[in-house]
C-alpha positions in Angstrom: 0.0 0.0 0.0 1.5 3.3 -1.1 1.5 6.5 1.1 -1.3 8.1 -0.9 -3.7 5.2 -0.3 -2.9 5.1 3.4 -3.6 8.9 3.7 -6.9 8.4 1.9 -7.9 5.6 4.3 -7.0 7.7 7.4 -9.0 10.7 6.0 -12.0 8.5 5.3 -11.8 7.2 8.9 -11.9 10.7 10.3 -14.9 11.6 8.1 -16.8 8.5 9.1 -16.1 9.2 12.7 -17.5 12.8 12.3 -20.7 11.4 10.7 -21.2 8.4 13.0 -20.2 9.7 16.4 -22.7 12.3 17.4 -22.5 14.2 20.7 -25.0 15.5 23.2 -25.7 19.0 22.0 -28.4 21.6 22.3 -29.4 24.8 20.4 -31.0 27.5 22.4 -31.4 31.3 22.1 -28.9 33.1 24.3 -31.5 35.5 25.7 -35.3 36.0 25.6 -37.4 38.9 26.9 -40.9 38.2 28.1 -43.6 40.5 29.3 -44.8 40.2 32.9 -48.2 38.5 32.9 -47.7 37.0 29.4 -45.9 34.1 27.9 -42.5 33.1 26.5 -41.5 30.7 23.6 -38.2 29.0 23.9 -37.1 27.6 20.5 -35.1 24.5 21.3 -33.4 21.6 19.4 -31.1 18.9 20.8 -28.9 16.1 19.7 -27.9 12.8 21.4 -25.3 10.2 21.0 -26.5 7.6 18.4 -26.3 4.8 20.9 -29.4 6.2 22.7 -31.5 6.6 19.5 -33.6 3.5 20.5 -34.4 5.2 23.8 -35.8 8.3 22.2 -39.5 7.4 21.8 -42.9 9.0 22.0 -42.7 8.5 25.7 -39.6 10.7 26.2 -40.0 13.6 28.7 -38.4 16.9 29.0 -37.5 18.9 32.1 -36.3 22.5 32.6 -34.1 23.6 35.5 -33.8 27.2 36.7 -30.4 28.8 37.9 -28.8 25.4 38.3 -29.2 21.7 37.4 -29.8 20.1 40.8 -32.9 17.9 40.5 -34.0 18.6 44.1 -33.4 22.3 44.1 -33.7 23.7 40.6 -36.4 21.8 38.8 -38.9 24.3 37.3 -40.9 22.2 34.9 -41.4 18.5 34.1 -43.5 17.5 31.0 -44.4 14.2 32.7 -46.3 15.9 35.5 -49.0 18.6 35.7 -47.5 22.1 35.2 -49.9 23.4 37.9 -47.6 21.8 40.5 -44.5 23.3 38.9 -42.8 26.7 39.2 -43.4 27.2 35.5 -46.8 26.7 33.8 -46.6 25.6 30.2 -45.9 22.7 27.8 -43.4 21.4 25.4 -44.8 22.1 21.9 -42.1 20.4 20.0 -41.9 16.6 19.4 -39.2 15.2 21.6 -38.9 12.1 19.4 -37.9 14.5 16.6 -35.4 16.2 18.9 -37.5 19.3 19.1 -37.7 20.7 22.6 -39.5 24.0 21.8 -41.4 25.1 24.9 -44.0 27.6 25.9 -44.4 29.0 29.4 -47.4 31.1 30.5 -48.2 33.6 33.2 -44.7 34.8 33.7 -43.7 36.8 36.7 -40.6 38.9 37.5 -39.2 36.1 39.7 -39.2 33.8 36.7 -36.2 35.7 35.3 -33.1 33.5 35.3 -31.0 30.9 33.5 -32.8 27.8 32.2 -31.3 24.4 31.4 -32.9 21.5 29.5 -32.9 17.8 30.4 -34.1 14.9 28.2 -35.2 11.6 29.7 -36.1 8.6 27.5 -36.8 4.9 27.9 -33.8 2.8 28.9 -30.6 4.7 29.8 -31.2 8.0 28.0 -31.0 10.6 30.7 -29.0 13.8 30.0 -28.9 17.3 31.3 -27.4 19.9 28.9 -25.6 21.8 31.7 -23.1 23.6 29.4 -25.8 25.6 27.5 -28.6 27.6 28.9 -31.1 30.3 27.9 -31.5 33.5 29.8 -35.1 34.6 30.3 -35.6 38.3 31.3 -39.1 39.2 32.4 -39.9 42.9 31.8 -42.8 45.0 33.2 -43.2 47.2 30.0 -42.9 46.2 26.4 -40.0 47.5 24.3 -41.1 50.6 22.3 -41.4 50.3 18.5 -39.2 52.2 16.1 -40.4 54.8 13.6 -38.3 55.4 10.5 -38.7 58.2 7.9 -38.4 57.4 4.2 -38.4 60.0 1.4 -38.7 58.7 -2.2 -38.0 55.2 -0.7 -34.7 56.3 0.9 -34.3 56.3 4.7 -33.5 59.8 6.1 -32.9 61.1 9.6 -36.1 62.1 11.5 -34.8 65.7 11.9 -34.1 66.1 8.1 -36.6 68.4 6.4 -38.8 67.1 3.5 -39.7 69.1 0.5 -43.4 69.5 -0.2 -44.6 67.2 -2.9 -42.2 64.4 -2.1 -43.4 60.9 -1.5 -43.1 60.1 2.2 -43.3 56.8 4.1 -43.3 56.4 7.9 -42.5 52.9 8.9 -43.2 51.6 12.4 -41.6 48.3 13.3 -41.7 46.4 16.6 -40.3 43.1 17.8 -43.1 41.2 19.2 -43.2 39.4 22.5 -45.2 36.3 23.2 -48.8 37.1 24.0 -52.4 36.0 23.3 -54.0 37.7 21.6 -51.0 39.0 19.5 -50.0 42.7 20.0 -51.2 45.4 17.6 -49.7 48.5 16.1 -51.8 51.8 15.8 -51.0 55.3 14.5 -52.2 58.5 16.0 -51.7 61.6 13.8 -53.5 64.6 12.4 -54.6 64.5 9.6 -55.7 60.8 9.3 -53.8 58.9 6.6 -54.5 55.4 5.2 -52.0 52.8 6.3 -50.7 49.5 5.2 -49.6 46.7 7.6 -47.6 43.5 7.5 -46.4 41.1 10.1 -43.9 38.3 10.5 -43.7 35.8 13.4 -41.5 38.0 15.5 -42.1 41.5 14.0 -44.9 43.8 13.3 -44.7 46.5 10.6 -47.1 49.3 9.8 -46.5 51.9 7.1 -48.0 55.4 6.5 -47.6 56.4 2.9 -48.5 60.0 1.7 -47.3 63.0 -0.3 -45.8 65.7 1.9 -47.8 69.0 2.1 -47.4 72.2 4.1 -50.2 71.0 6.4 -48.0 68.3 7.7 -45.2 70.6 8.8 -44.5 70.0 12.5 -47.2 67.3 12.7 -46.3 64.6 15.2 -47.0 61.0 14.2 -47.1 58.4 17.1 -47.0 54.7 16.7 -48.2 52.5 19.6 -47.8 48.8 20.3 -50.5 47.4 22.5 -50.6 44.1 24.4 -54.0 43.0 25.7 -53.1 40.9 28.8 -55.5 39.0 31.0 -55.7 41.7 33.7 -54.4 44.8 32.0 -53.3 46.5 28.8 -49.7 47.4 28.3 -48.4 49.8 25.6 -45.2 51.4 24.3 -44.8 54.1 21.7 -42.4 56.0 19.5 -43.0 59.3 17.7 -41.7 61.4 14.9 -42.3 65.0 14.0 -42.3 65.8 10.3 -40.5 68.9 9.0 -41.7 70.0 5.6 -40.2 72.8 3.5 -42.5 74.7 1.1 -42.9 77.8 -1.0 -44.7 80.8 0.5 -48.5 80.9 0.6 -50.4 84.1 1.1 -53.4 84.0 3.4 -56.8 84.8 1.8 -57.5 86.9 4.9 -55.1 89.5 3.6 -57.1 92.7 3.2 -57.3 96.5 3.1 -59.3 99.1 5.1 -59.8 102.7 4.1 -60.3 105.9 6.1 -58.3 109.1 5.5 -55.5 106.7 4.6 -55.5 103.1 3.2 -54.1 100.3 5.4 -53.4 96.9 3.8 -52.4 93.7 5.6 -50.6 90.8 4.0 -49.9 87.5 5.7 -47.6 84.8 4.3 -46.5 81.3 5.5 -43.6 79.3 4.2 -40.6 77.2 5.3 -38.0 78.5 5.4 -39.7 81.6 6.7 -40.4 83.9 3.8 -39.6 87.6 3.3 -42.4 90.1 2.5 -42.2 93.3 0.5 -44.6 95.8 -1.0 -44.6 97.1 -4.6 -46.4 100.2 -5.6 -47.0 100.6 -9.3 -44.4 97.8 -9.9 -41.7 99.4 -7.7 -40.5 98.3 -4.2 -41.8 100.5 -1.4 -39.9 101.7 1.7 -41.0 103.9 4.5 -41.5 107.5 3.5 -43.7 110.5 4.2 -46.5 108.9 2.1 -46.0 105.2 3.2 -45.4 103.4 6.5 -44.5 99.7 6.6 -44.4 97.4 9.7 -43.8 93.7 10.1 -44.9 91.1 12.8 -43.5 87.6 13.2 -46.5 85.3 13.6 -44.6 82.0 14.0 -41.4 80.3 12.9 -42.9 80.1 9.4 -45.5 83.0 9.4 -45.0 86.7 8.8 -47.5 89.6 8.7 -46.8 93.0 7.1 -48.9 96.1 6.9 -48.6 99.2 4.8 -50.3 102.5 5.3 -50.8 104.6 2.2 -51.5 108.4 1.9 -54.8 108.8 0.1 -53.2 110.5 -2.8 -51.4 107.3 -3.8 -54.5 105.2 -4.0 -56.0 107.0 -7.0 -53.3 106.3 -9.5 -51.3 103.3 -8.1 -51.5 99.5 -7.9 -50.3 97.8 -4.8 -48.7 94.3 -4.7 -47.6 92.1 -1.7 -44.7 89.8 -2.7 -43.4 86.9 -0.6 -40.3 84.9 -1.3 -38.2 82.0 0.1 -35.7 79.5 -1.4 -38.5 77.3 -2.8 -40.6 79.9 -4.7 -42.6 83.1 -4.4 -46.2 84.2 -4.2 -47.9 87.6 -4.6 -51.2 89.3 -4.0 -52.2 92.3 -6.2 -54.5 95.1 -4.9 -56.1 97.4 -7.4 -56.5 100.8 -5.8 -58.9 103.0 -7.8 -61.1 105.5 -6.0 -64.3 103.3 -6.1 -65.5 101.5 -3.1 -65.6 98.0 -4.6 -62.1 96.8 -5.5 -60.6 93.5 -6.3 -57.3 91.8 -6.0 -55.4 88.9 -7.7 -53.6 86.1 -5.9 -50.6 84.9 -8.0 -48.5 82.0 -6.9 -45.5 81.6 -9.2 -44.6 78.3 -7.7 -47.6 76.6 -9.3 -48.6 79.3 -11.9 -52.1 79.6 -10.7 -54.0 82.9 -10.5 -57.3 83.6 -8.8 -59.4 86.8 -8.7 -61.3 87.6 -5.5 -63.7 90.5 -5.0 -62.4 92.7 -2.1 -64.8 95.0 -0.2 -63.0 98.2 0.8 -64.5 99.6 4.0 -65.3 103.3 4.1 -64.9 104.6 7.6 
């Protein structure tokens, strides 16, 4: 026999040993969170040495130990006895014959937090505690809050980043679910109401709000709440996001004029970033003078109000225009100022090229 043949035989022997000689082994999650008063699911699979395969039958039983593996001091659950007499109430939902030890425990309390070890007992000599691997169960009083993410044109952005009006926006609420019956639900609270879409996986809930951003949603807070309906109480957790929308100026329809010995006109504009306001008389910018007086008032972080007082001599031959601008566009309102009582103005929005004519009743005092 040459050296190459000998090496092949040795290698084959190692491979066969790896296939044939199974070890006692178990697969458990490292840590699980459970809600106080609810349940917990432990996903569990185990392996045994092949010499005990004949002992793993339908009559096999499983046991769970808490914070140790001593049969007399640490036994928390035994599938062969009623769970009402055990520390933990529940059942093994997996088929032990198929090496599936998945277990559900119910009515968890804070003192159930700890390290848990599994033991398999079959017919004959199969009795093994998997003392080297455990799962940590942490019982919490309040559910973990969901996470709200902002997407603009299907790309995730930071929640403080501002969104341009007209862009497609999605708000996604996602939450890891804890064991409970009935399952938890996700709900949105916001103004205005927006249709939503929902999806769920075994361990995660997702709810999406999809809409086109408008100036009405600037600084609107959207809150997503996860709710657990437990036997004795309802437990909730929530996360919120405030939308910041940038938009071109919009002049308020309430902008108006009054007339006595002088004519006073008011113009209100709203935009983000906050717009600038200026007055044009017969097409030219106006500043304070002996015949005109202009004042401004900040209404909010996005709103501005300006007033202009005109000497009566200017109202017979002039036209008056309020112009508002920011980085996203401009808007204007035109006041016709003839000597008649009934006057009208035009509202012109250059950002969308629309013009409307509104009859304005000048008040004689």
